[in-house]
Biotite code that builds the C-alpha atoms (Angstrom):
import biotite.structure as struc

atoms = struc.array([
    struc.Atom([65.456, -11.033, 23.440], chain_id="A", res_id=1, res_name="UNK", atom_name="CA", element="C"),
    struc.Atom([66.406, -10.403, 19.834], chain_id="A", res_id=2, res_name="UNK", atom_name="CA", element="C"),
    struc.Atom([66.227, -7.061, 18.051], chain_id="A", res_id=3, res_name="UNK", atom_name="CA", element="C"),
    struc.Atom([63.188, -8.128, 16.000], chain_id="A", res_id=4, res_name="UNK", atom_name="CA", element="C"),
    struc.Atom([61.363, -9.236, 19.154], chain_id="A", res_id=5, res_name="UNK", atom_name="CA", element="C"),
    struc.Atom([61.954, -5.860, 20.822], chain_id="A", res_id=6, res_name="UNK", atom_name="CA", element="C"),
    struc.Atom([60.702, -3.952, 17.750], chain_id="A", res_id=7, res_name="UNK", atom_name="CA", element="C"),
    struc.Atom([57.478, -6.007, 17.695], chain_id="A", res_id=8, res_name="UNK", atom_name="CA", element="C"),
    struc.Atom([56.848, -5.369, 21.390], chain_id="A", res_id=9, res_name="UNK", atom_name="CA", element="C"),
    struc.Atom([57.265, -1.599, 20.919], chain_id="A", res_id=10, res_name="UNK", atom_name="CA", element="C"),
    struc.Atom([54.579, -1.408, 18.173], chain_id="A", res_id=11, res_name="UNK", atom_name="CA", element="C"),
    struc.Atom([51.639, -3.008, 20.017], chain_id="A", res_id=12, res_name="UNK", atom_name="CA", element="C"),
    struc.Atom([50.361, 0.164, 21.719], chain_id="A", res_id=13, res_name="UNK", atom_name="CA", element="C"),
    struc.Atom([50.821, 2.353, 18.670], chain_id="A", res_id=14, res_name="UNK", atom_name="CA", element="C"),
    struc.Atom([48.764, 0.147, 16.371], chain_id="A", res_id=15, res_name="UNK", atom_name="CA", element="C"),
    struc.Atom([45.889, 0.026, 18.863], chain_id="A", res_id=16, res_name="UNK", atom_name="CA", element="C"),
    struc.Atom([45.855, 3.817, 19.251], chain_id="A", res_id=17, res_name="UNK", atom_name="CA", element="C"),
    struc.Atom([45.981, 4.253, 15.457], chain_id="A", res_id=18, res_name="UNK", atom_name="CA", element="C"),
    struc.Atom([43.047, 1.874, 14.938], chain_id="A", res_id=19, res_name="UNK", atom_name="CA", element="C"),
    struc.Atom([40.969, 3.601, 17.631], chain_id="A", res_id=20, res_name="UNK", atom_name="CA", element="C"),
    struc.Atom([41.662, 7.093, 16.264], chain_id="A", res_id=21, res_name="UNK", atom_name="CA", element="C"),
    struc.Atom([41.009, 6.019, 12.676], chain_id="A", res_id=22, res_name="UNK", atom_name="CA", element="C"),
    struc.Atom([37.741, 4.298, 13.637], chain_id="A", res_id=23, res_name="UNK", atom_name="CA", element="C"),
    struc.Atom([36.468, 7.323, 15.569], chain_id="A", res_id=24, res_name="UNK", atom_name="CA", element="C"),
    struc.Atom([37.419, 9.640, 12.696], chain_id="A", res_id=25, res_name="UNK", atom_name="CA", element="C"),
    struc.Atom([35.662, 7.399, 10.158], chain_id="A", res_id=26, res_name="UNK", atom_name="CA", element="C"),
    struc.Atom([32.504, 7.260, 12.292], chain_id="A", res_id=27, res_name="UNK", atom_name="CA", element="C"),
    struc.Atom([32.527, 11.042, 12.782], chain_id="A", res_id=28, res_name="UNK", atom_name="CA", element="C"),
    struc.Atom([32.979, 11.627, 9.046], chain_id="A", res_id=29, res_name="UNK", atom_name="CA", element="C"),
    struc.Atom([30.233, 9.118, 8.236], chain_id="A", res_id=30, res_name="UNK", atom_name="CA", element="C"),
    struc.Atom([28.001, 10.845, 10.783], chain_id="A", res_id=31, res_name="UNK", atom_name="CA", element="C"),
    struc.Atom([28.605, 14.217, 9.189], chain_id="A", res_id=32, res_name="UNK", atom_name="CA", element="C"),
    struc.Atom([27.759, 12.849, 5.769], chain_id="A", res_id=33, res_name="UNK", atom_name="CA", element="C"),
    struc.Atom([24.676, 10.852, 6.816], chain_id="A", res_id=34, res_name="UNK", atom_name="CA", element="C"),
    struc.Atom([23.249, 13.192, 9.432], chain_id="A", res_id=35, res_name="UNK", atom_name="CA", element="C"),
    struc.Atom([24.236, 16.285, 7.465], chain_id="A", res_id=36, res_name="UNK", atom_name="CA", element="C"),
    struc.Atom([22.302, 14.982, 4.478], chain_id="A", res_id=37, res_name="UNK", atom_name="CA", element="C"),
    struc.Atom([19.292, 14.145, 6.623], chain_id="A", res_id=38, res_name="UNK", atom_name="CA", element="C"),
    struc.Atom([19.440, 17.599, 8.240], chain_id="A", res_id=39, res_name="UNK", atom_name="CA", element="C"),
    struc.Atom([19.595, 19.213, 4.799], chain_id="A", res_id=40, res_name="UNK", atom_name="CA", element="C"),
    struc.Atom([16.535, 17.217, 3.728], chain_id="A", res_id=41, res_name="UNK", atom_name="CA", element="C"),
    struc.Atom([14.743, 18.348, 6.910], chain_id="A", res_id=42, res_name="UNK", atom_name="CA", element="C"),
    struc.Atom([15.645, 21.973, 6.088], chain_id="A", res_id=43, res_name="UNK", atom_name="CA", element="C"),
    struc.Atom([14.194, 21.651, 2.586], chain_id="A", res_id=44, res_name="UNK", atom_name="CA", element="C"),
    struc.Atom([11.036, 20.071, 4.044], chain_id="A", res_id=45, res_name="UNK", atom_name="CA", element="C"),
    struc.Atom([10.729, 22.896, 6.609], chain_id="A", res_id=46, res_name="UNK", atom_name="CA", element="C"),
    struc.Atom([11.158, 25.518, 3.879], chain_id="A", res_id=47, res_name="UNK", atom_name="CA", element="C"),
    struc.Atom([8.441, 23.918, 1.778], chain_id="A", res_id=48, res_name="UNK", atom_name="CA", element="C"),
    struc.Atom([6.027, 23.694, 4.704], chain_id="A", res_id=49, res_name="UNK", atom_name="CA", element="C"),
    struc.Atom([6.678, 27.313, 5.726], chain_id="A", res_id=50, res_name="UNK", atom_name="CA", element="C"),
    struc.Atom([6.098, 28.570, 2.167], chain_id="A", res_id=51, res_name="UNK", atom_name="CA", element="C"),
    struc.Atom([2.947, 26.496, 1.716], chain_id="A", res_id=52, res_name="UNK", atom_name="CA", element="C"),
    struc.Atom([1.482, 27.673, 5.022], chain_id="A", res_id=53, res_name="UNK", atom_name="CA", element="C"),
    struc.Atom([2.275, 31.304, 4.180], chain_id="A", res_id=54, res_name="UNK", atom_name="CA", element="C"),
    struc.Atom([0.569, 30.947, 0.790], chain_id="A", res_id=55, res_name="UNK", atom_name="CA", element="C"),
    struc.Atom([-2.469, 29.370, 2.460], chain_id="A", res_id=56, res_name="UNK", atom_name="CA", element="C"),
    struc.Atom([-2.674, 32.360, 4.795], chain_id="A", res_id=57, res_name="UNK", atom_name="CA", element="C"),
    struc.Atom([-2.193, 34.886, 1.986], chain_id="A", res_id=58, res_name="UNK", atom_name="CA", element="C"),
    struc.Atom([-5.368, 33.642, 0.302], chain_id="A", res_id=59, res_name="UNK", atom_name="CA", element="C"),
    struc.Atom([-7.492, 34.937, 3.185], chain_id="A", res_id=60, res_name="UNK", atom_name="CA", element="C"),
    struc.Atom([-8.255, 38.455, 1.965], chain_id="A", res_id=61, res_name="UNK", atom_name="CA", element="C"),
    struc.Atom([-10.765, 40.914, 3.371], chain_id="A", res_id=62, res_name="UNK", atom_name="CA", element="C"),
    struc.Atom([-13.609, 40.250, 0.921], chain_id="A", res_id=63, res_name="UNK", atom_name="CA", element="C"),
    struc.Atom([-15.749, 43.196, 2.077], chain_id="A", res_id=64, res_name="UNK", atom_name="CA", element="C"),
    struc.Atom([-12.967, 45.695, 1.293], chain_id="A", res_id=65, res_name="UNK", atom_name="CA", element="C"),
    struc.Atom([-12.180, 43.985, -2.004], chain_id="A", res_id=66, res_name="UNK", atom_name="CA", element="C"),
    struc.Atom([-15.829, 44.048, -3.128], chain_id="A", res_id=67, res_name="UNK", atom_name="CA", element="C"),
    struc.Atom([-16.371, 47.611, -1.957], chain_id="A", res_id=68, res_name="UNK", atom_name="CA", element="C"),
    struc.Atom([-13.458, 49.359, -3.649], chain_id="A", res_id=69, res_name="UNK", atom_name="CA", element="C"),
    struc.Atom([-11.012, 46.707, -4.899], chain_id="A", res_id=70, res_name="UNK", atom_name="CA", element="C"),
    struc.Atom([-8.625, 47.069, -1.958], chain_id="A", res_id=71, res_name="UNK", atom_name="CA", element="C"),
    struc.Atom([-6.536, 43.921, -1.653], chain_id="A", res_id=72, res_name="UNK", atom_name="CA", element="C"),
    struc.Atom([-5.672, 43.394, 2.003], chain_id="A", res_id=73, res_name="UNK", atom_name="CA", element="C"),
    struc.Atom([-5.491, 40.446, 4.353], chain_id="A", res_id=74, res_name="UNK", atom_name="CA", element="C"),
    struc.Atom([-7.966, 39.515, 7.046], chain_id="A", res_id=75, res_name="UNK", atom_name="CA", element="C"),
    struc.Atom([-5.296, 38.979, 9.761], chain_id="A", res_id=76, res_name="UNK", atom_name="CA", element="C"),
    struc.Atom([-7.295, 36.577, 11.925], chain_id="A", res_id=77, res_name="UNK", atom_name="CA", element="C"),
    struc.Atom([-8.358, 34.342, 9.066], chain_id="A", res_id=78, res_name="UNK", atom_name="CA", element="C"),
    struc.Atom([-4.896, 34.488, 7.449], chain_id="A", res_id=79, res_name="UNK", atom_name="CA", element="C"),
    struc.Atom([-3.193, 33.411, 10.663], chain_id="A", res_id=80, res_name="UNK", atom_name="CA", element="C"),
    struc.Atom([-5.766, 30.672, 11.231], chain_id="A", res_id=81, res_name="UNK", atom_name="CA", element="C"),
    struc.Atom([-5.415, 29.307, 7.689], chain_id="A", res_id=82, res_name="UNK", atom_name="CA", element="C"),
    struc.Atom([-1.626, 29.152, 8.012], chain_id="A", res_id=83, res_name="UNK", atom_name="CA", element="C"),
    struc.Atom([-1.865, 27.379, 11.389], chain_id="A", res_id=84, res_name="UNK", atom_name="CA", element="C"),
    struc.Atom([-4.400, 24.884, 10.010], chain_id="A", res_id=85, res_name="UNK", atom_name="CA", element="C"),
    struc.Atom([-2.084, 24.134, 7.109], chain_id="A", res_id=86, res_name="UNK", atom_name="CA", element="C"),
    struc.Atom([0.837, 23.544, 9.469], chain_id="A", res_id=87, res_name="UNK", atom_name="CA", element="C"),
    struc.Atom([-1.260, 21.291, 11.693], chain_id="A", res_id=88, res_name="UNK", atom_name="CA", element="C"),
    struc.Atom([-2.473, 19.237, 8.727], chain_id="A", res_id=89, res_name="UNK", atom_name="CA", element="C"),
    struc.Atom([1.167, 18.755, 7.670], chain_id="A", res_id=90, res_name="UNK", atom_name="CA", element="C"),
    struc.Atom([2.106, 17.655, 11.183], chain_id="A", res_id=91, res_name="UNK", atom_name="CA", element="C"),
    struc.Atom([4.385, 20.655, 11.740], chain_id="A", res_id=92, res_name="UNK", atom_name="CA", element="C"),
    struc.Atom([4.562, 23.226, 14.500], chain_id="A", res_id=93, res_name="UNK", atom_name="CA", element="C"),
    struc.Atom([5.485, 26.796, 13.730], chain_id="A", res_id=94, res_name="UNK", atom_name="CA", element="C"),
    struc.Atom([4.845, 30.432, 14.386], chain_id="A", res_id=95, res_name="UNK", atom_name="CA", element="C"),
    struc.Atom([2.653, 32.606, 12.201], chain_id="A", res_id=96, res_name="UNK", atom_name="CA", element="C"),
    struc.Atom([2.556, 36.388, 12.095], chain_id="A", res_id=97, res_name="UNK", atom_name="CA", element="C"),
    struc.Atom([0.546, 38.696, 9.903], chain_id="A", res_id=98, res_name="UNK", atom_name="CA", element="C"),
    struc.Atom([1.892, 42.200, 9.481], chain_id="A", res_id=99, res_name="UNK", atom_name="CA", element="C"),
    struc.Atom([0.400, 44.668, 7.047], chain_id="A", res_id=100, res_name="UNK", atom_name="CA", element="C"),
    struc.Atom([-0.194, 42.534, 3.954], chain_id="A", res_id=101, res_name="UNK", atom_name="CA", element="C"),
    struc.Atom([2.405, 39.823, 4.606], chain_id="A", res_id=102, res_name="UNK", atom_name="CA", element="C"),
    struc.Atom([1.991, 36.403, 6.184], chain_id="A", res_id=103, res_name="UNK", atom_name="CA", element="C"),
    struc.Atom([5.232, 35.138, 7.747], chain_id="A", res_id=104, res_name="UNK", atom_name="CA", element="C"),
    struc.Atom([5.601, 31.534, 8.886], chain_id="A", res_id=105, res_name="UNK", atom_name="CA", element="C"),
    struc.Atom([8.557, 30.014, 10.716], chain_id="A", res_id=106, res_name="UNK", atom_name="CA", element="C"),
    struc.Atom([8.865, 26.224, 10.972], chain_id="A", res_id=107, res_name="UNK", atom_name="CA", element="C"),
    struc.Atom([11.371, 24.454, 13.227], chain_id="A", res_id=108, res_name="UNK", atom_name="CA", element="C"),
    struc.Atom([12.166, 20.752, 12.824], chain_id="A", res_id=109, res_name="UNK", atom_name="CA", element="C"),
    struc.Atom([14.384, 18.752, 15.180], chain_id="A", res_id=110, res_name="UNK", atom_name="CA", element="C"),
    struc.Atom([16.135, 15.899, 13.408], chain_id="A", res_id=111, res_name="UNK", atom_name="CA", element="C"),
    struc.Atom([17.339, 13.004, 15.570], chain_id="A", res_id=112, res_name="UNK", atom_name="CA", element="C"),
    struc.Atom([20.824, 11.978, 14.485], chain_id="A", res_id=113, res_name="UNK", atom_name="CA", element="C"),
    struc.Atom([21.869, 8.465, 13.506], chain_id="A", res_id=114, res_name="UNK", atom_name="CA", element="C"),
    struc.Atom([25.671, 8.298, 13.705], chain_id="A", res_id=115, res_name="UNK", atom_name="CA", element="C"),
    struc.Atom([26.518, 11.594, 15.367], chain_id="A", res_id=116, res_name="UNK", atom_name="CA", element="C"),
    struc.Atom([24.734, 10.208, 18.413], chain_id="A", res_id=117, res_name="UNK", atom_name="CA", element="C"),
    struc.Atom([27.965, 8.308, 19.031], chain_id="A", res_id=118, res_name="UNK", atom_name="CA", element="C"),
    struc.Atom([29.817, 11.587, 19.591], chain_id="A", res_id=119, res_name="UNK", atom_name="CA", element="C"),
    struc.Atom([27.098, 13.082, 21.854], chain_id="A", res_id=120, res_name="UNK", atom_name="CA", element="C"),
    struc.Atom([25.137, 15.010, 19.192], chain_id="A", res_id=121, res_name="UNK", atom_name="CA", element="C"),
    struc.Atom([21.574, 13.753, 19.644], chain_id="A", res_id=122, res_name="UNK", atom_name="CA", element="C"),
    struc.Atom([19.571, 16.240, 17.573], chain_id="A", res_id=123, res_name="UNK", atom_name="CA", element="C"),
    struc.Atom([20.076, 18.781, 14.845], chain_id="A", res_id=124, res_name="UNK", atom_name="CA", element="C"),
    struc.Atom([17.493, 21.576, 14.741], chain_id="A", res_id=125, res_name="UNK", atom_name="CA", element="C"),
    struc.Atom([16.694, 23.348, 11.482], chain_id="A", res_id=126, res_name="UNK", atom_name="CA", element="C"),
    struc.Atom([14.535, 26.435, 11.030], chain_id="A", res_id=127, res_name="UNK", atom_name="CA", element="C"),
    struc.Atom([12.994, 27.827, 7.870], chain_id="A", res_id=128, res_name="UNK", atom_name="CA", element="C"),
    struc.Atom([10.887, 30.892, 7.141], chain_id="A", res_id=129, res_name="UNK", atom_name="CA", element="C"),
    struc.Atom([8.351, 31.598, 4.434], chain_id="A", res_id=130, res_name="UNK", atom_name="CA", element="C"),
    struc.Atom([6.479, 34.751, 3.449], chain_id="A", res_id=131, res_name="UNK", atom_name="CA", element="C"),
    struc.Atom([3.575, 35.422, 1.124], chain_id="A", res_id=132, res_name="UNK", atom_name="CA", element="C"),
    struc.Atom([1.406, 38.369, 0.088], chain_id="A", res_id=133, res_name="UNK", atom_name="CA", element="C"),
    struc.Atom([-1.911, 38.419, -1.722], chain_id="A", res_id=134, res_name="UNK", atom_name="CA", element="C"),
    struc.Atom([-1.654, 39.329, -5.416], chain_id="A", res_id=135, res_name="UNK", atom_name="CA", element="C"),
    struc.Atom([-4.054, 40.061, -8.220], chain_id="A", res_id=136, res_name="UNK", atom_name="CA", element="C"),
    struc.Atom([-4.072, 37.931, -11.313], chain_id="A", res_id=137, res_name="UNK", atom_name="CA", element="C"),
    struc.Atom([-1.429, 35.539, -12.512], chain_id="A", res_id=138, res_name="UNK", atom_name="CA", element="C"),
    struc.Atom([2.174, 36.635, -12.773], chain_id="A", res_id=139, res_name="UNK", atom_name="CA", element="C"),
    struc.Atom([5.185, 34.729, -13.985], chain_id="A", res_id=140, res_name="UNK", atom_name="CA", element="C"),
])
């Protein structure tokens, strides 16, 4: 066998390994870009839903106290219910808590991956939290 023939035979395994490693790396990078962007969009959506639900709950004030002496405080049962109804109408599941005069809503969204599924990452879970308090008047 000639020298050139031996050099060609020695390179076959190395090229295959290089192609496999490069392909896996490209797919992983593409998965991070695609699924990372989709997870970021899911996080923004969760933040918006949590804030909207908290604001819906913060509108449920105790009208009897407000009419009697102008005290601005939440009706905890109605505030929690309004926030849960808002979440349900948006197709989201979350937790709602009312403490003192603050409505807190936490929304969790599980995003099913597209490309990262190839490297055994099936879902990415994002969580967002929103808070709101009742206020008088309009403020900027």
